[in-house]
A tleap script that builds the chain and sets N, CA, C and O, in Angstrom:
source leaprc.protein.ff14SB
mol = sequence {
  NMET GLY ILE LEU ASN PHE LEU PHE GLY LYS
  SER GLY SER ASN LEU ASP GLY SER SER PRO
  GLN LYS ALA ILE ARG VAL ALA ASP VAL GLY
  GLU GLU TYR ARG TRP VAL GLN ARG HIE CYS
  PRO GLY PHE ARG PRO VAL MET GLN ALA LEU
  HIE GLN LEU GLY GLY ALA PRO TYR ASP VAL
  LEU THR LEU GLU ASN ASP ARG GLY GLU LYS
  ARG THR VAL TYR PHE ASP ILE SER SER PHE
  PHE GLY LYS CSER
}
set mol.1.N position { 21.486 -29.511 -19.198 }
set mol.1.CA position { 22.589 -29.169 -18.365 }
set mol.1.C position { 22.363 -29.687 -17.083 }
set mol.1.O position { 21.579 -29.037 -16.391 }
set mol.2.N position { 22.911 -30.810 -16.541 }
set mol.2.CA position { 22.637 -31.200 -15.201 }
set mol.2.C position { 22.952 -29.984 -13.934 }
set mol.2.O position { 23.583 -28.941 -14.105 }
set mol.3.N position { 22.412 -30.386 -12.835 }
set mol.3.CA position { 22.573 -29.419 -11.653 }
set mol.3.C position { 23.931 -29.255 -11.273 }
set mol.3.O position { 24.288 -28.098 -11.053 }
set mol.4.N position { 24.867 -30.280 -11.133 }
set mol.4.CA position { 26.046 -30.046 -10.743 }
set mol.4.C position { 27.095 -29.178 -11.778 }
set mol.4.O position { 28.003 -28.382 -11.537 }
set mol.5.N position { 26.617 -29.634 -12.845 }
set mol.5.CA position { 27.458 -28.866 -14.186 }
set mol.5.C position { 26.733 -27.266 -13.868 }
set mol.5.O position { 27.577 -26.370 -13.852 }
set mol.6.N position { 25.719 -26.946 -13.691 }
set mol.6.CA position { 25.075 -25.638 -13.399 }
set mol.6.C position { 25.711 -24.867 -12.352 }
set mol.6.O position { 26.032 -23.680 -12.408 }
set mol.7.N position { 25.870 -25.755 -11.298 }
set mol.7.CA position { 26.555 -25.143 -9.885 }
set mol.7.C position { 28.174 -24.802 -10.091 }
set mol.7.O position { 28.768 -23.793 -9.711 }
set mol.8.N position { 28.714 -25.976 -10.825 }
set mol.8.CA position { 30.224 -26.107 -10.576 }
set mol.8.C position { 30.804 -25.573 -11.933 }
set mol.8.O position { 32.000 -25.292 -12.009 }
set mol.9.N position { 29.945 -25.429 -13.022 }
set mol.9.CA position { 30.459 -24.992 -14.428 }
set mol.9.C position { 31.423 -26.190 -14.798 }
set mol.9.O position { 32.211 -25.885 -15.693 }
set mol.10.N position { 31.529 -27.315 -14.382 }
set mol.10.CA position { 32.184 -28.534 -14.869 }
set mol.10.C position { 31.300 -29.722 -14.997 }
set mol.10.O position { 30.254 -29.729 -14.348 }
set mol.11.N position { 31.589 -30.677 -15.725 }
set mol.11.CA position { 31.102 -31.907 -15.888 }
set mol.11.C position { 32.225 -32.935 -16.127 }
set mol.11.O position { 32.993 -32.708 -17.061 }
set mol.12.N position { 32.386 -33.943 -15.446 }
set mol.12.CA position { 33.518 -35.097 -15.797 }
set mol.12.C position { 33.449 -35.538 -17.047 }
set mol.12.O position { 34.478 -35.794 -17.672 }
set mol.13.N position { 32.074 -35.703 -17.641 }
set mol.13.CA position { 32.024 -36.207 -18.820 }
set mol.13.C position { 32.312 -35.578 -20.133 }
set mol.13.O position { 32.543 -36.267 -21.127 }
set mol.14.N position { 32.299 -34.121 -20.156 }
set mol.14.CA position { 33.055 -32.929 -21.279 }
set mol.14.C position { 34.059 -32.358 -20.906 }
set mol.14.O position { 34.359 -31.267 -21.390 }
set mol.15.N position { 34.903 -33.030 -19.847 }
set mol.15.CA position { 36.327 -32.272 -19.815 }
set mol.15.C position { 37.313 -32.939 -21.028 }
set mol.15.O position { 37.831 -34.055 -20.997 }
set mol.16.N position { 37.420 -31.904 -22.122 }
set mol.16.CA position { 38.368 -32.454 -22.953 }
set mol.16.C position { 39.746 -31.821 -23.236 }
set mol.16.O position { 40.539 -32.209 -24.094 }
set mol.17.N position { 39.913 -30.760 -22.363 }
set mol.17.CA position { 41.025 -29.818 -22.294 }
set mol.17.C position { 41.086 -28.692 -23.382 }
set mol.17.O position { 42.095 -28.036 -23.643 }
set mol.18.N position { 39.844 -28.561 -23.986 }
set mol.18.CA position { 40.116 -27.603 -25.069 }
set mol.18.C position { 40.041 -26.243 -24.590 }
set mol.18.O position { 40.199 -25.291 -25.355 }
set mol.19.N position { 39.786 -26.099 -23.247 }
set mol.19.CA position { 39.537 -24.321 -22.744 }
set mol.19.C position { 39.982 -24.489 -21.187 }
set mol.19.O position { 40.447 -25.549 -20.769 }
set mol.20.N position { 39.837 -23.615 -20.567 }
set mol.20.CA position { 40.136 -23.851 -19.080 }
set mol.20.C position { 38.876 -24.277 -18.208 }
set mol.20.O position { 38.970 -24.742 -17.072 }
set mol.21.N position { 37.710 -24.062 -18.876 }
set mol.21.CA position { 36.731 -24.265 -18.350 }
set mol.21.C position { 36.396 -25.905 -18.227 }
set mol.21.O position { 35.701 -26.524 -17.422 }
set mol.22.N position { 37.280 -26.383 -19.499 }
set mol.22.CA position { 37.079 -28.183 -19.729 }
set mol.22.C position { 38.434 -28.619 -19.529 }
set mol.22.O position { 38.798 -29.575 -20.214 }
set mol.23.N position { 39.314 -28.068 -18.662 }
set mol.23.CA position { 40.515 -28.591 -18.151 }
set mol.23.C position { 40.509 -29.897 -17.940 }
set mol.23.O position { 39.442 -30.434 -17.641 }
set mol.24.N position { 41.720 -30.674 -18.057 }
set mol.24.CA position { 41.670 -31.973 -17.616 }
set mol.24.C position { 42.320 -32.025 -16.156 }
set mol.24.O position { 43.414 -31.494 -15.964 }
set mol.25.N position { 41.730 -32.581 -15.282 }
set mol.25.CA position { 42.230 -32.524 -13.782 }
set mol.25.C position { 43.087 -33.758 -13.877 }
set mol.25.O position { 42.695 -34.901 -14.114 }
set mol.26.N position { 44.652 -33.239 -13.596 }
set mol.26.CA position { 45.616 -34.232 -13.041 }
set mol.26.C position { 46.277 -34.157 -11.757 }
set mol.26.O position { 46.157 -33.124 -11.098 }
set mol.27.N position { 46.905 -35.046 -11.360 }
set mol.27.CA position { 47.696 -35.130 -9.982 }
set mol.27.C position { 49.266 -34.940 -10.236 }
set mol.27.O position { 49.979 -34.713 -9.258 }
set mol.28.N position { 49.830 -35.026 -11.514 }
set mol.28.CA position { 50.977 -34.767 -11.687 }
set mol.28.C position { 51.348 -34.294 -13.201 }
set mol.28.O position { 50.435 -34.062 -13.993 }
set mol.29.N position { 52.557 -34.173 -13.538 }
set mol.29.CA position { 52.904 -33.662 -14.614 }
set mol.29.C position { 52.971 -34.838 -15.805 }
set mol.29.O position { 52.595 -34.686 -16.967 }
set mol.30.N position { 53.446 -35.839 -15.322 }
set mol.30.CA position { 53.413 -37.104 -16.163 }
set mol.30.C position { 52.025 -37.844 -16.386 }
set mol.30.O position { 51.873 -38.822 -17.117 }
set mol.31.N position { 51.056 -37.231 -15.653 }
set mol.31.CA position { 49.847 -37.618 -16.217 }
set mol.31.C position { 49.211 -36.884 -17.407 }
set mol.31.O position { 48.403 -37.394 -18.185 }
set mol.32.N position { 49.698 -35.557 -17.456 }
set mol.32.CA position { 49.278 -34.850 -18.605 }
set mol.32.C position { 49.789 -35.614 -19.794 }
set mol.32.O position { 49.021 -35.800 -20.739 }
set mol.33.N position { 51.197 -36.137 -19.833 }
set mol.33.CA position { 51.870 -36.652 -20.903 }
set mol.33.C position { 51.090 -37.981 -21.611 }
set mol.33.O position { 50.937 -38.311 -22.787 }
set mol.34.N position { 50.691 -38.553 -20.383 }
set mol.34.CA position { 50.457 -39.853 -20.771 }
set mol.34.C position { 48.879 -39.846 -21.278 }
set mol.34.O position { 48.439 -40.739 -22.003 }
set mol.35.N position { 48.033 -38.666 -20.782 }
set mol.35.CA position { 46.760 -38.425 -21.294 }
set mol.35.C position { 46.677 -37.936 -22.824 }
set mol.35.O position { 45.737 -38.242 -23.558 }
set mol.36.N position { 47.906 -37.038 -23.275 }
set mol.36.CA position { 48.293 -36.554 -24.536 }
set mol.36.C position { 48.478 -37.936 -25.459 }
set mol.36.O position { 47.943 -37.972 -26.567 }
set mol.37.N position { 49.240 -39.054 -24.972 }
set mol.37.CA position { 49.184 -40.238 -25.608 }
set mol.37.C position { 48.262 -40.916 -25.890 }
set mol.37.O position { 48.295 -41.656 -26.873 }
set mol.38.N position { 47.427 -40.840 -25.246 }
set mol.38.CA position { 45.905 -41.525 -24.896 }
set mol.38.C position { 45.008 -41.034 -26.090 }
set mol.38.O position { 44.510 -41.671 -27.019 }
set mol.39.N position { 44.962 -39.702 -25.771 }
set mol.39.CA position { 43.792 -38.815 -26.318 }
set mol.39.C position { 44.117 -38.427 -27.605 }
set mol.39.O position { 43.220 -38.346 -28.444 }
set mol.40.N position { 45.233 -38.183 -27.878 }
set mol.40.CA position { 45.735 -37.276 -29.116 }
set mol.40.C position { 46.837 -37.929 -30.045 }
set mol.40.O position { 47.978 -37.518 -30.258 }
set mol.41.N position { 46.281 -38.916 -30.481 }
set mol.41.CA position { 47.235 -39.894 -31.514 }
set mol.41.C position { 48.022 -38.875 -32.376 }
set mol.41.O position { 47.499 -37.801 -32.675 }
set mol.42.N position { 49.191 -39.177 -32.752 }
set mol.42.CA position { 49.729 -38.464 -33.908 }
set mol.42.C position { 50.473 -37.125 -33.496 }
set mol.42.O position { 51.384 -36.606 -34.141 }
set mol.43.N position { 49.893 -36.623 -32.233 }
set mol.43.CA position { 50.421 -35.235 -31.703 }
set mol.43.C position { 51.432 -35.289 -30.720 }
set mol.43.O position { 51.273 -36.056 -29.771 }
set mol.44.N position { 52.405 -34.622 -30.798 }
set mol.44.CA position { 53.366 -34.448 -29.776 }
set mol.44.C position { 53.443 -33.004 -29.148 }
set mol.44.O position { 53.065 -32.084 -29.874 }
set mol.45.N position { 53.904 -32.693 -27.841 }
set mol.45.CA position { 54.084 -31.586 -27.336 }
set mol.45.C position { 55.356 -30.910 -27.902 }
set mol.45.O position { 56.535 -31.255 -27.981 }
set mol.46.N position { 54.652 -29.805 -28.267 }
set mol.46.CA position { 56.026 -28.502 -28.850 }
set mol.46.C position { 56.132 -27.447 -27.811 }
set mol.46.O position { 57.115 -26.710 -27.890 }
set mol.47.N position { 55.227 -27.241 -26.787 }
set mol.47.CA position { 55.575 -26.350 -26.057 }
set mol.47.C position { 54.664 -26.635 -24.797 }
set mol.47.O position { 53.624 -27.289 -24.883 }
set mol.48.N position { 55.166 -26.061 -23.553 }
set mol.48.CA position { 54.409 -26.453 -22.214 }
set mol.48.C position { 54.410 -25.123 -21.659 }
set mol.48.O position { 55.501 -24.554 -21.682 }
set mol.49.N position { 53.416 -24.489 -21.156 }
set mol.49.CA position { 53.462 -22.854 -20.507 }
set mol.49.C position { 52.446 -22.982 -19.241 }
set mol.49.O position { 51.274 -23.345 -19.347 }
set mol.50.N position { 53.068 -22.636 -18.071 }
set mol.50.CA position { 52.146 -22.382 -16.934 }
set mol.50.C position { 51.401 -20.835 -17.184 }
set mol.50.O position { 51.896 -19.764 -17.535 }
set mol.51.N position { 49.937 -21.235 -16.827 }
set mol.51.CA position { 49.079 -19.999 -16.668 }
set mol.51.C position { 48.150 -19.935 -15.700 }
set mol.51.O position { 47.331 -20.840 -15.535 }
set mol.52.N position { 48.200 -18.652 -14.832 }
set mol.52.CA position { 47.398 -18.257 -13.865 }
set mol.52.C position { 45.844 -17.818 -14.475 }
set mol.52.O position { 45.688 -16.666 -14.881 }
set mol.53.N position { 44.948 -18.594 -14.506 }
set mol.53.CA position { 43.750 -18.019 -15.070 }
set mol.53.C position { 42.668 -18.061 -13.938 }
set mol.53.O position { 42.363 -19.175 -13.512 }
set mol.54.N position { 42.107 -17.044 -13.454 }
set mol.54.CA position { 41.145 -16.894 -12.657 }
set mol.54.C position { 41.575 -17.298 -11.191 }
set mol.54.O position { 40.885 -17.765 -10.285 }
set mol.55.N position { 42.912 -16.984 -11.226 }
set mol.55.CA position { 43.707 -17.435 -9.697 }
set mol.55.C position { 43.759 -19.079 -9.631 }
set mol.55.O position { 44.148 -19.641 -8.607 }
set mol.56.N position { 43.354 -19.778 -10.750 }
set mol.56.CA position { 43.829 -21.185 -10.483 }
set mol.56.C position { 45.106 -21.459 -11.666 }
set mol.56.O position { 45.200 -20.789 -12.694 }
set mol.57.N position { 46.059 -22.593 -11.284 }
set mol.57.CA position { 47.129 -22.578 -12.212 }
set mol.57.C position { 46.627 -23.726 -13.077 }
set mol.57.O position { 45.957 -24.686 -12.697 }
set mol.58.N position { 46.996 -23.506 -14.104 }
set mol.58.CA position { 46.684 -24.413 -15.733 }
set mol.58.C position { 48.323 -24.815 -16.150 }
set mol.58.O position { 49.227 -23.979 -16.161 }
set mol.59.N position { 48.454 -25.893 -16.401 }
set mol.59.CA position { 49.416 -26.229 -17.379 }
set mol.59.C position { 48.808 -26.423 -18.967 }
set mol.59.O position { 47.976 -27.257 -19.324 }
set mol.60.N position { 49.420 -25.491 -19.723 }
set mol.60.CA position { 48.859 -25.475 -21.261 }
set mol.60.C position { 49.858 -25.799 -22.125 }
set mol.60.O position { 50.831 -25.089 -22.380 }
set mol.61.N position { 49.537 -27.236 -22.726 }
set mol.61.CA position { 50.466 -28.048 -23.824 }
set mol.61.C position { 49.908 -27.447 -25.102 }
set mol.61.O position { 48.717 -27.269 -25.359 }
set mol.62.N position { 51.076 -27.132 -25.948 }
set mol.62.CA position { 50.644 -26.886 -27.340 }
set mol.62.C position { 51.046 -28.012 -28.278 }
set mol.62.O position { 52.235 -28.262 -28.476 }
set mol.63.N position { 50.186 -28.607 -28.783 }
set mol.63.CA position { 50.612 -30.058 -29.536 }
set mol.63.C position { 50.683 -29.807 -30.919 }
set mol.63.O position { 49.990 -28.864 -31.300 }
set mol.64.N position { 51.455 -30.509 -31.919 }
set mol.64.CA position { 51.684 -30.438 -33.041 }
set mol.64.C position { 51.847 -32.035 -33.750 }
set mol.64.O position { 52.573 -32.939 -33.336 }
set mol.65.N position { 51.130 -32.053 -34.683 }
set mol.65.CA position { 51.201 -33.547 -35.538 }
set mol.65.C position { 52.141 -33.214 -36.668 }
set mol.65.O position { 52.593 -32.072 -36.751 }
set mol.66.N position { 52.484 -34.206 -37.602 }
set mol.66.CA position { 53.427 -34.040 -38.758 }
set mol.66.C position { 52.920 -33.369 -39.629 }
set mol.66.O position { 53.674 -32.761 -40.389 }
set mol.67.N position { 51.803 -33.288 -39.758 }
set mol.67.CA position { 51.021 -32.144 -41.047 }
set mol.67.C position { 51.097 -30.757 -40.599 }
set mol.67.O position { 50.872 -29.864 -41.416 }
set mol.68.N position { 51.410 -30.464 -39.305 }
set mol.68.CA position { 51.611 -29.045 -38.840 }
set mol.68.C position { 50.280 -28.600 -38.299 }
set mol.68.O position { 50.120 -27.396 -38.098 }
set mol.69.N position { 49.327 -29.431 -38.047 }
set mol.69.CA position { 48.180 -29.070 -37.321 }
set mol.69.C position { 48.390 -28.841 -35.958 }
set mol.69.O position { 49.059 -29.761 -35.487 }
set mol.70.N position { 48.058 -27.894 -35.038 }
set mol.70.CA position { 48.247 -27.688 -33.829 }
set mol.70.C position { 47.054 -27.757 -32.993 }
set mol.70.O position { 45.940 -27.408 -33.384 }
set mol.71.N position { 47.321 -28.229 -31.799 }
set mol.71.CA position { 46.114 -28.326 -30.842 }
set mol.71.C position { 46.399 -27.678 -29.555 }
set mol.71.O position { 47.612 -27.579 -29.368 }
set mol.72.N position { 45.645 -27.186 -28.571 }
set mol.72.CA position { 45.991 -26.644 -27.223 }
set mol.72.C position { 45.210 -27.472 -26.329 }
set mol.72.O position { 44.067 -27.755 -26.685 }
set mol.73.N position { 45.701 -27.958 -25.086 }
set mol.73.CA position { 45.058 -28.691 -24.107 }
set mol.73.C position { 45.470 -28.092 -22.861 }
set mol.73.O position { 46.658 -28.078 -22.542 }
set mol.74.N position { 44.451 -27.533 -22.044 }
set mol.74.CA position { 44.526 -27.306 -20.657 }
set mol.74.C position { 44.551 -28.382 -19.840 }
set mol.74.O position { 43.854 -29.364 -20.092 }
set mol.75.N position { 45.335 -28.326 -18.793 }
set mol.75.CA position { 45.380 -29.135 -17.434 }
set mol.75.C position { 45.079 -28.492 -16.087 }
set mol.75.O position { 45.888 -27.648 -15.701 }
set mol.76.N position { 44.125 -28.746 -15.389 }
set mol.76.CA position { 44.169 -28.273 -14.072 }
set mol.76.C position { 45.029 -28.747 -13.250 }
set mol.76.O position { 44.991 -29.953 -13.008 }
set mol.77.N position { 45.899 -28.005 -12.694 }
set mol.77.CA position { 47.074 -28.845 -11.859 }
set mol.77.C position { 47.090 -27.980 -10.465 }
set mol.77.O position { 48.157 -27.794 -9.881 }
set mol.78.N position { 45.893 -27.479 -9.979 }
set mol.78.CA position { 45.824 -27.182 -8.989 }
set mol.78.C position { 45.617 -27.983 -7.628 }
set mol.78.O position { 45.286 -27.458 -6.565 }
set mol.79.N position { 45.860 -29.317 -7.825 }
set mol.79.CA position { 45.886 -30.289 -6.892 }
set mol.79.C position { 47.116 -30.676 -6.415 }
set mol.79.O position { 47.215 -31.363 -5.398 }
set mol.80.N position { 48.297 -30.208 -7.210 }
set mol.80.CA position { 49.723 -30.220 -6.693 }
set mol.80.C position { 50.383 -29.017 -6.804 }
set mol.80.O position { 51.324 -28.924 -6.016 }
set mol.81.N position { 50.199 -28.028 -7.545 }
set mol.81.CA position { 50.931 -26.979 -8.121 }
set mol.81.C position { 51.028 -26.017 -7.089 }
set mol.81.O position { 49.906 -25.610 -6.791 }
set mol.82.N position { 52.168 -25.358 -6.255 }
set mol.82.CA position { 52.363 -24.910 -5.374 }
set mol.82.C position { 52.317 -25.219 -3.846 }
set mol.82.O position { 52.321 -24.428 -2.903 }
set mol.83.N position { 52.268 -26.680 -3.853 }
set mol.83.CA position { 51.869 -27.310 -2.590 }
set mol.83.C position { 53.401 -28.075 -2.047 }
set mol.83.O position { 54.273 -28.302 -2.885 }
set mol.84.N position { 53.546 -28.325 -1.016 }
set mol.84.CA position { 54.877 -28.698 -0.502 }
set mol.84.C position { 54.255 -29.933 0.184 }
set mol.84.O position { 54.965 -30.702 0.833 }
savepdb mol mol.pdb
quit
């Protein structure tokens, strides 16, 4: 485990969106959907929800494919959510 990962709990190389700790940092909602297209081929969003976890805002997308498999992806939206 690298020192930055130890200090901050996140590493740029392992951010896969599988949990709040591994949330994908995005600059806008459109970036979330582009990320899904690139990284989750065959899956489509079926639900989007805002969650406050540990005081930070996350967009949580539930994805599903044609076989009914589901995947949940967490996006860190703190860079733009609630800012004017």
